[in-house]
N, C-alpha and C positions, 0 to 999 in steps of 0.2 A: 713972538706971541707968548704971553705969560700964561694964559689959560689954554692948556692943551686938552682937546676933547678926548673922551673915551672912544676908542675905535675898536669895533668888533673884529673878530678874526676874518670874517668875510670882507668887511670894509678894508681891512689891511691888505688883502690881495689886490684890490683896486688901487690902493695907495702905492703899493710896491711897483705897479706898472708905471704910475705917474712919477714916482721917485727915480725910476730908471730911465724913462723915455719921454716924460712930459715936457711941455704941455701937450695934451692930446684932446681930440674930439671924442665924444661918446662912441662913435663908430670905430675910431682907432683903438680905444680901450677894449671894446668888444672883440675886435680882431686880434689884439694882443693876447687876450685871454682864451681865444679859441684853442681847443685841444688841451688846455691846462685845467679848466674847470668845466663842469657839466651844466652850467647855468645858461638859461636862455637870455637873450638880449634885454628883455624887460627886467629881469632880476638885476642885471648889471646897471641898468639905468636907475633902478630903485636905490641901489647902493650909492650911486653917484649923488642922487637927491639927498639921501641921508647925510652923506659927507658934506654936502653944501649947507644943509640945515645946521650941522655941527660946526660949521666954519672951518672945517679941515681942508676944504677946497674953495677955490675962487675960479672965476671964469672971465674970459674976454670973448665978446661976440665978434665973430668974423663972418660977415654976410648973414646966412641963415643958420650957421652953426656956432656952437659954443666950444671954446678951447679951454679945457680944465687944467689947473695946476694946483699943487699942494700949497697950503699956507703954513704947514708945519714940516719940519724935517723928519727923516726916519729916526734920527738920534733922539729928537724930542719925544717922538711917539714911543720909542723903546724905553726911554727913561721914565716916562709917565706910567707905562705898563709895569715896569720893574718896581717903582715906588708903590703903585696900587697893589701889586701882588704882595709886597712886604707888609703893607698895612692890613690887607685882607686876611692873609694866611698866618702871619707871624705877629700880628698886633703892632707892627712897626719895629719890632726888635730884630736887629741885624745879626747879633751873635748866634741865636738859635737857628736862624736860616742858614748862615754860613756853615755851622756845625753839621746840620742835616745834609747839606749839599756835599760837604767833604766826606761824611760818613758813607753816602751813597755812591760817590764818584769813584771811578777807577783812575787813580792818579799815578803817573810815572814819577821817578825820582826827580826828573827835570821839572815836572809840573809842581811838585812839592817845593823844590828850590825856588822856583819862580814865585809861588804864592808867599813863601817866607820873605822874599825880597820885597814884594808888594806891601806886605804888612810892616816891614821895617821902614819902608819909605813913608807909609801912612803915619807911622809912629813919629817920624821926624817932621811931620807937618807938611809934607809935599803932596 
């Protein structure tokens, strides 16, 4: 899927259940979220409807029930969020974002060495 929809934080909770355990019915999603969120079943069904409207989910009808499955992967969704964040917060500029994260992060010597290696690999075009 080339057009990855914008998924809200709440919708992502539903997506995570489906990425881990899907395809599932609405009742199975509701049961999976029991104890993890304080949403009533109607809220979860609304989130499912929104995800369907965004084409982030599809369904197969099984008797009287619908079995939902994601149309996008978790990796696609995460990449979309990362790119959106970069554009929104840093105007699309990678260097200031990385500099800010490095400045704020608590990095071990091993972390620093690994980051250096990643940058060297990137510089070699890999």
